[in-house]
Every structure is written in C-alpha cells, then in structure tokens.
C-alpha positions as CSV (number, residue, x, y, z in Angstrom):
1,M,0.2,0.0,-0.1
2,N,1.5,3.4,-0.8
3,R,1.3,5.9,1.6
4,K,3.6,8.5,3.3
5,P,5.8,7.0,6.1
6,R,4.0,7.3,9.8
7,I,6.9,9.4,12.7
8,L,5.1,9.0,16.1
9,L,5.6,12.9,17.9
10,I,6.3,12.2,21.5
11,P,6.7,15.6,23.7
12,N,6.8,15.6,27.2
13,V,3.9,18.9,27.3
14,A,2.2,19.7,24.3
15,W,1.8,23.3,25.4
16,W,5.2,24.5,26.1
17,I,8.6,25.2,24.4
18,I,9.0,21.6,23.1
19,G,5.5,20.8,22.1
20,E,6.0,24.0,20.2
21,M,9.1,22.4,18.5
22,G,7.0,19.0,17.6
23,K,4.6,21.4,15.6
24,Q,7.5,22.8,13.7
25,I,8.6,19.9,12.8
26,I,4.9,19.0,11.3
27,S,4.8,22.2,9.6
28,R,8.2,21.7,8.3
29,F,7.8,18.2,7.0
30,G,3.8,17.4,6.9
31,G,4.0,16.9,3.5
32,K,6.3,13.8,3.4
33,Y,5.7,12.1,6.7
34,D,2.4,11.6,8.5
35,F,3.0,12.7,12.4
36,Y,0.9,11.5,15.0
37,F,1.6,13.7,17.8
38,L,0.7,12.2,21.0
39,P,2.4,13.9,24.7
40,E,3.9,11.9,27.3
41,S,0.7,12.4,29.3
42,V,-1.5,11.1,27.3
43,L,0.7,7.7,26.7
44,S,0.8,7.4,30.1
45,R,-2.9,7.4,30.8
46,R,-3.4,5.6,27.7
47,P,-0.5,3.2,26.9
48,D,-3.3,1.0,24.6
49,L,-2.8,3.9,22.4
50,L,0.7,3.2,22.2
51,R,0.7,-0.5,21.8
52,A,-1.9,0.0,18.6
53,L,0.7,2.7,16.7
54,L,3.6,0.7,17.7
55,P,3.0,-2.3,14.6
56,A,2.1,1.1,12.2
57,I,4.5,3.5,13.2
58,D,7.6,3.8,10.9
59,A,9.5,5.7,13.3
60,I,9.5,7.7,16.5
61,H,11.0,11.0,17.8
62,C,11.1,11.3,21.3
63,L,11.1,15.0,22.0
64,N,12.4,14.9,25.2
65,E,14.8,11.8,26.9
66,S,11.9,11.4,29.8
67,S,9.7,10.0,27.0
68,I,12.2,7.0,26.4
69,G,10.6,5.5,29.9
70,L,7.3,4.9,27.8
71,F,9.3,2.0,26.3
72,R,10.4,0.3,29.1
73,D,7.8,-2.9,28.6
74,F,8.6,-3.1,24.9
75,G,11.4,-4.9,23.1
76,Q,13.5,-3.2,21.0
77,E,13.9,-5.9,18.5
78,T,10.2,-5.5,17.6
79,Q,9.5,-1.5,18.1
80,P,10.3,0.7,15.1
81,P,13.5,2.6,15.6
82,I,13.7,5.8,18.0
83,A,15.4,9.1,18.1
84,T,15.7,11.2,21.1
85,W,16.2,14.8,21.3
86,I,18.6,15.7,23.9
87,H,18.3,19.4,25.0
88,H,20.7,19.7,28.1
89,V,22.0,17.7,30.5
90,T,22.2,19.0,34.3
91,T,22.9,16.1,35.8
92,W,23.2,12.4,34.2
93,S,19.8,10.7,34.5
94,P,18.4,6.9,34.4
95,D,16.5,8.4,31.7
96,H,19.4,10.2,29.8
97,Q,21.0,6.4,30.0
98,A,17.9,4.7,28.9
99,A,18.0,7.6,25.6
100,I,21.4,6.7,24.6
101,E,21.2,2.9,25.1
102,R,17.5,2.2,23.5
103,S,17.6,4.8,20.6
104,S,18.7,4.4,17.2
105,A,19.9,8.3,16.8
106,L,20.1,11.2,18.8
107,T,19.2,14.9,17.9
108,V,20.7,17.9,20.0
109,C,20.8,21.7,19.8
110,T,24.2,22.6,20.1
111,R,28.0,22.1,18.7
112,V,28.6,21.6,21.9
113,W,26.1,18.6,23.3
114,K,26.8,17.3,20.2
115,E,30.3,16.7,21.2
116,F,29.2,15.9,24.6
117,F,27.2,13.0,22.6
118,D,29.5,12.1,20.3
119,G,31.7,11.0,23.3
120,R,29.4,9.6,25.1
121,V,27.9,7.1,22.0
122,A,31.5,6.4,21.0
123,G,30.2,6.1,17.1
124,R,27.8,3.9,18.3
125,I,24.6,5.7,16.9
126,P,24.4,9.0,15.1
127,V,24.2,12.4,16.7
128,T,22.6,15.0,14.5
129,L,22.9,19.0,15.4
130,I,19.6,20.4,14.6
131,P,19.9,24.3,16.3
132,H,17.0,25.8,17.5
133,G,14.7,28.4,15.3
134,V,12.4,31.0,15.4
135,D,9.4,32.1,13.9
136,A,10.0,35.2,12.6
137,E,7.3,36.2,11.3
138,F,5.0,35.2,14.5
139,F,7.5,36.5,16.7
140,H,7.9,40.6,15.8
141,R,7.6,43.5,17.7
142,K,4.5,44.9,18.6
143,K,2.9,48.0,20.0
144,V,1.4,47.3,23.1
145,H,-1.4,48.9,25.1
146,P,-0.4,50.8,27.8
147,G,-0.8,48.8,31.3
148,R,-0.7,45.3,29.7
149,F,0.9,42.7,31.9
150,G,0.6,45.3,34.9
151,I,3.4,47.4,33.4
152,P,3.4,51.1,34.7
153,P,3.8,53.9,32.2
154,D,7.2,55.5,32.0
155,R,9.2,52.5,33.6
156,F,12.2,50.5,32.4
157,V,10.9,47.2,31.9
158,L,12.8,44.3,33.0
159,G,11.6,40.7,32.2
160,F,11.7,37.0,32.1
161,V,9.9,34.5,30.3
162,G,9.9,30.8,31.5
163,S,7.8,28.3,34.4
164,K,9.1,28.7,38.1
165,G,8.9,24.9,38.3
166,S,11.6,25.1,35.4
167,D,14.1,25.5,37.9
168,S,13.6,22.4,39.7
169,D,16.4,21.0,38.0
170,L,19.4,22.0,40.9
171,G,18.7,25.4,39.7
172,R,19.6,25.6,36.0
173,K,17.9,28.6,35.3
174,G,19.7,30.4,38.2
175,T,16.1,31.9,39.4
176,D,18.4,32.7,42.2
177,I,21.0,34.8,40.2
178,L,17.9,36.3,38.4
179,L,15.8,37.3,41.4
180,D,19.4,38.8,43.1
181,V,20.1,40.8,39.8
182,V,16.5,42.3,39.7
183,R,17.1,43.7,43.4
184,K,20.6,45.1,42.8
185,A,18.9,46.7,39.6
186,A,16.1,48.1,41.5
187,A,18.1,49.9,44.0
188,R,20.0,51.4,41.1
189,L,17.2,52.0,38.6
190,P,14.2,53.3,40.7
191,H,12.1,53.8,37.6
192,L,12.4,49.8,37.0
193,H,9.7,47.3,36.9
194,V,9.8,43.9,36.6
195,V,7.7,41.3,34.4
196,L,7.8,37.7,35.4
197,G,6.2,35.9,32.7
198,G,4.7,32.3,33.0
199,P,3.3,30.0,35.8
200,G,4.5,29.5,39.2
201,W,5.7,32.9,40.7
202,D,3.4,34.1,43.0
203,K,5.7,33.5,46.0
204,E,8.6,35.3,44.3
205,L,5.9,38.5,42.6
206,A,5.0,38.7,46.8
207,E,8.4,39.3,48.0
208,L,9.6,41.6,45.5
209,Q,6.5,44.3,46.1
210,A,6.7,43.9,49.9
211,S,10.4,44.9,49.4
212,G,9.0,47.9,47.2
213,I,9.9,46.8,43.8
214,S,7.4,47.6,41.3
215,A,6.7,44.0,39.8
216,S,4.2,41.9,38.1
217,A,3.1,38.3,36.7
218,T,1.5,36.9,34.1
219,G,0.9,33.4,35.1
220,Y,0.7,30.9,32.2
221,I,0.7,33.0,29.1
222,R,-0.5,32.1,26.0
223,K,1.8,31.9,22.9
224,S,-0.3,34.7,21.3
225,D,0.5,36.5,23.8
226,L,4.3,36.3,23.7
227,P,5.4,38.5,20.7
228,A,3.4,41.4,23.1
229,L,5.2,40.4,26.3
230,Y,8.6,40.5,24.6
231,S,7.4,43.8,23.1
232,S,6.7,45.3,26.5
233,L,10.3,44.6,27.7
234,D,13.3,47.1,27.4
235,V,15.1,44.1,28.4
236,Y,15.0,40.4,28.3
237,L,17.4,38.6,31.3
238,L,18.2,34.9,31.4
239,T,20.4,33.9,33.9
240,S,20.8,29.7,32.9
241,R,23.3,27.6,34.1
242,V,22.1,25.2,31.9
243,E,20.4,25.4,28.3
244,G,19.7,23.5,24.8
245,G,18.6,26.7,23.1
246,P,16.9,28.8,25.1
247,C,14.2,29.4,22.6
248,T,13.1,32.5,24.7
249,V,16.2,34.4,23.7
250,F,15.8,33.3,20.1
251,E,12.0,34.9,20.2
252,A,13.0,38.1,22.3
253,M,15.7,39.0,19.6
254,A,12.9,38.6,16.9
255,C,10.5,40.7,19.0
256,Q,13.7,43.7,19.0
257,T,14.2,43.2,22.8
258,A,17.8,43.7,23.9
259,V,18.9,40.6,25.9
260,V,21.6,40.1,28.6
261,S,22.1,36.3,28.9
262,T,24.4,34.4,30.3
263,R,26.6,31.9,28.1
264,V,24.4,29.1,27.4
265,G,23.1,26.7,25.0
266,A,23.4,28.8,21.9
267,V,24.3,31.8,23.4
268,P,27.9,32.1,22.5
269,A,27.0,31.3,18.9
270,L,24.4,33.6,18.4
271,I,25.2,36.9,20.6
272,V,28.0,39.5,19.5
273,D,28.6,41.5,22.7
274,G,27.4,45.0,21.8
275,V,26.1,44.3,18.5
276,N,22.7,42.3,19.3
277,G,23.1,41.7,22.8
278,F,25.2,41.2,26.0
279,S,26.6,37.4,27.2
280,V,28.6,36.7,30.1
281,D,29.9,34.1,32.1
282,V,27.4,31.9,34.2
283,D,26.8,33.4,37.7
284,D,28.4,36.5,37.1
285,G,25.5,38.4,38.2
286,E,27.5,42.0,38.4
287,A,28.3,41.6,34.5
288,L,24.6,41.1,34.1
289,L,23.6,44.0,36.2
290,A,26.1,46.4,34.5
291,A,24.8,45.4,31.0
292,I,21.1,46.3,32.5
293,V,22.3,49.8,33.6
294,A,24.3,50.4,30.0
295,L,21.2,49.3,28.4
296,D,19.0,51.7,30.7
297,Q,21.6,54.8,30.1
298,F,21.8,54.2,26.5
299,P,18.2,54.0,24.9
300,E,19.9,54.8,21.4
301,K,22.2,52.1,21.4
302,R,19.0,49.5,23.2
303,I,17.2,50.3,20.3
304,E,20.1,49.5,17.4
305,I,21.2,46.4,19.3
306,G,17.2,45.4,19.3
307,K,17.2,45.8,15.4
308,N,20.3,43.7,14.9
309,A,18.9,41.3,17.3
310,R,15.7,40.7,14.9
311,E,18.0,40.6,11.6
312,T,20.3,37.9,13.4
313,V,17.6,35.6,13.9
314,S,15.4,36.2,11.2
315,R,18.0,34.0,9.4
316,L,17.1,31.2,11.6
317,S,13.7,30.2,10.5
318,W,12.7,27.0,11.8
319,A,12.1,25.7,8.1
320,T,15.8,26.2,7.9
321,V,16.7,25.0,10.8
322,L,15.1,21.8,10.6
323,G,16.5,20.0,7.9
324,P,18.4,17.9,8.9
325,L,16.1,16.2,10.5
326,E,14.9,15.1,7.0
327,A,17.9,12.5,6.9
328,V,17.8,11.3,10.5
329,Y,13.9,10.0,9.8
330,D,14.3,8.7,6.5
331,E,17.6,6.1,8.1
332,L,15.1,5.5,11.1
333,I,12.4,4.6,8.2
334,Q,14.7,2.7,5.9
335,R,15.4,0.6,9.2
336,R,12.3,0.0,9.7
337,R,11.0,-1.1,6.3
338,A,14.2,-3.2,6.7
339,M,12.8,-5.6,9.6
340,G,9.0,-6.1,7.5
341,P,5.7,-4.6,6.6
342,T,4.0,-2.3,9.0
343,L,0.4,-2.9,9.5
344,P,-2.6,-0.2,8.9
345,G,-3.5,0.8,12.3
346,P,-6.6,2.0,13.8
347,V,-9.1,3.9,11.5
348,W,-8.5,7.1,13.7
349,M,-4.8,7.3,12.5
350,K,-6.4,8.2,8.8
351,D,-7.0,12.0,10.7
352,P,-3.6,13.0,12.2
353,Q,-4.5,16.7,13.0
354,K,-7.6,15.7,14.6
355,L,-5.3,13.5,16.9
356,M,-3.2,16.2,17.8
357,R,-5.9,18.4,18.5
358,A,-7.5,16.4,21.2
359,S,-4.1,15.2,22.2
360,C,-3.4,19.2,22.8
361,A,-6.5,19.0,24.8
362,A,-6.0,15.7,26.7
363,D,-2.8,16.8,28.1
364,A,-4.1,20.2,29.2
365,L,-6.8,18.7,31.1
366,A,-4.1,16.3,32.6
367,N,-2.5,19.0,33.6
368,V,-5.2,21.0,35.3
369,I,-7.5,18.6,36.7
370,P,-4.7,17.1,39.4
371,R,-4.1,20.5,40.6
372,V,-7.5,21.4,40.9
373,R,-8.4,18.5,43.3
374,K,-5.2,18.7,45.2
375,G,-6.2,22.3,46.0
376,S,-3.2,23.4,44.3
377,I,-4.8,26.5,42.8
378,T,-8.8,26.9,42.9
379,P,-11.2,25.9,40.0
380,A,-11.4,29.5,39.0
381,K,-8.0,29.8,38.2
382,G,-7.7,26.1,36.9
383,L,-10.7,26.9,34.1
384,R,-8.4,30.2,33.1
385,L,-5.2,27.5,32.9
386,L,-6.8,25.2,30.9
387,L,-8.4,27.9,28.4
388,E,-4.8,29.7,28.2
389,M,-3.5,26.4,27.8
390,L,-5.9,25.4,24.7
391,D,-5.2,28.6,23.1
392,K,-8.2,29.2,21.4
393,Q,-9.0,25.5,20.4
394,P,-12.9,24.7,19.5
395,I,-14.8,23.7,22.5
396,L,-15.2,19.9,20.6
397,D,-11.3,19.1,21.0
398,L,-12.0,19.6,24.8
399,A,-14.5,17.3,24.6
400,R,-12.3,14.9,22.8
401,G,-9.5,15.2,24.6
402,A,-11.8,14.2,27.9
403,A,-12.8,11.5,26.1
404,M,-9.3,10.4,25.0
405,I,-8.2,10.6,28.7
406,R,-11.3,8.3,29.7
407,G,-10.3,6.0,26.9
408,T,-14.1,6.3,25.3
409,S,-12.6,7.9,21.9
410,F,-9.8,7.0,20.0
411,K,-10.6,2.9,20.8
412,T,-7.8,0.7,20.1
413,G,-8.4,-2.8,19.0
414,A,-7.8,-5.0,15.8
415,P,-6.3,-2.9,13.4
416,K,-8.3,-1.9,10.2
417,P,-8.0,-2.8,6.8
C-alpha cells in the first residue's frame, strides 16, 4: 500500500516549548510524513494507544529523554527505531542513559552538546545537530497597550519568560541569580519594573512587591500573547546555568528586545556582545547588572541592538534549521522497513490532525485537573489556565480530549484493513 511514512512524535508536554518544536516539525515535514503527536501525559494514561500505534509506525521521535520510559516494557527488536532529542544535561539521569541505550539516533541543539554526546555514544549511534530556530513572522515587535501585563507607564522594563518549576532541575535556570540581579537593579534604577512571565511566580512576586520593587507576573501565558510580552520589555534577562536553546532568547531577539544572557546553549554562537545583545559568564551577576544599567542609560544603543538582534535570528527560521531532521527520519524509516511491513493501524490514524488537537486538549486537562483536585489551584484559576493552554482551540477539541483520557474515544482494537 502506498502511503506516507508514519512518525510518532512524543513531546513531554504539548503546550510549552518542546510541544511547540514538535508542531514546527509537523509544519516543516508534514507534506512528506504523517505525524502522530501524542504527549507523555496521554500515552502514560492510555498505553493502549502506544501498543496500537507501534505496529503501524515507521519511526519514533521522542522530543525529550523522559519519553523513553514509555518503552520500558517493549522489546527493542520489535519496536520501530527511535530518535531521542536531548536538549541539555544538568546531571546524568536514568532517562539519559536509557535514551542512549534504546535510541537509534540522537538529536541535540548545540555543537557543545553534540560533542558531549559523541563522546558518550562513541560512534555507536549518530548524533545530529538540529539548532533552535524561531518563527520570525509570528515573533515580531508589536505596539503594546499601556498597562498591559501590569506595567505602569514610563518605566524601564526588565523581564523573564519561563515556568518557575523549570528551575527545579538543580537550579539550572538560575532564578536565584535572576532575583538577586533584579533587586540590585531596582536599587540602581528607581524607574525599573520587572515582569515575570509564566506560571508559578506568586511567592517571588509577593516578596519583590513587599520589598518595594515594582513588579508583575503574568501566570501561564498563551503563545499568542508572547510577542506582545517580549515587545513590552526593554531588556530580556536570562540567568540560566544550563540550556539547550533557549527558545526565549531567540523569541525576544525576534521581537527587537535587547537580551542580556549568560553564555549557555546557543547564546555564545548567537550573541555578539554590544552588537546584538550582551552575554556574560554563568553566575556573573555583577556583569549582568552592568549590562542592564548600560542599556537603561543608552536607549539609542538599546534600540540599535534590538534591530540587530532581529536581523540575526531572522536567518534562523524553523524551516531552515530543521532541515537535517529529514535525513534522520529517512534513515530510521529505512531501518524499520527492513524489519518487514507495518500494519494499517486503527482507523483514527487516517486523521493525524484530529488526533493532535485532541491530544493537546487531553494534555491540558491532565495538567490542570489533578492540581484542582489537590487544591494547589482554585477551580476558577484552573479554568483560566485550561483555556490559556488550549489557546483558542474549539470546545469540541476539549470534549475529544476528555474522551481520549477516559478511553471512550480513539479506541484501540483489531487493525482496520
């Protein structure tokens, strides 16, 4: 039977950076391959979906090493070949070890991480560099309504975008440095306002405000609101210790926002100091502070840096940087077909887009409902969070997502001819 090769994409979450990367892959290669986009939260609740898909799939791309655990009960000799995208390593984990043992290929984001994993796998499997990209048509500077994101008028605005929970991995986001720099900047710049973009910053926001610092937090922010958020900032501050990208630096630069960042991930190859941003050594809070103060004092230079930043990242579209993935996928597909024919699979495989929309809604429900039940967020806040994660998806998709979690839709059974 003539059909497009089938690839299972597994992000750890559907609604944040790695999920967005998966959607960019589909946009870039959807004409050549059929993609089945199913986040970890869905497959962990519906292992029957994975069992039904595997005989009908040509290749698998785990978009995070944590996804490799879904295959612990499957024999490597019968499952489709797996590529695993490893974005960074803070400490070596069982997931990292399983990824290099069970994968037929690895994808990484920077040359430094390629060299790291080339040393780990010692030529046993290929390691392909797939740099981060940015959708410069979507991320561009916007005129922002005064007062949006809680920003008072006539302020110098410093901001960061990311979940507070992302720093739980041994402080890799450097939020201790971030908050220290914010406090010192506030002492130097009385007209400073700080925006913390993303969920989980309630405690830090209250502490900053209690100390007299003008600050606001967005909570979870929809992708559609990100360009406006970046555009509302005078400086985007990144204080990470370990990164694979980070995507937020690319996005801020595309919005002509001056970036001050530690030299992590792609930053050393991306930023030319004083030309299109500023970069400093990890944990050098004083150098971060000095760059922020300089950008406040020289607004014309800040504007020039923002324009140069956009020019830099506009050359790094996702369509361009994802190009090397095609060879990775083709090699996996060739390996799979050497194993024998695939099965047709369940009837719902005929509509990958419908499956993706339902799985995105299911992932949002799986994230929000347990938090409401545990009382960590109120039902009202949970509803707002759910709607923000869905980002204008139709209500019908929400119903399909709920049915997917319950197992009353996308049923698995005997393969259809």
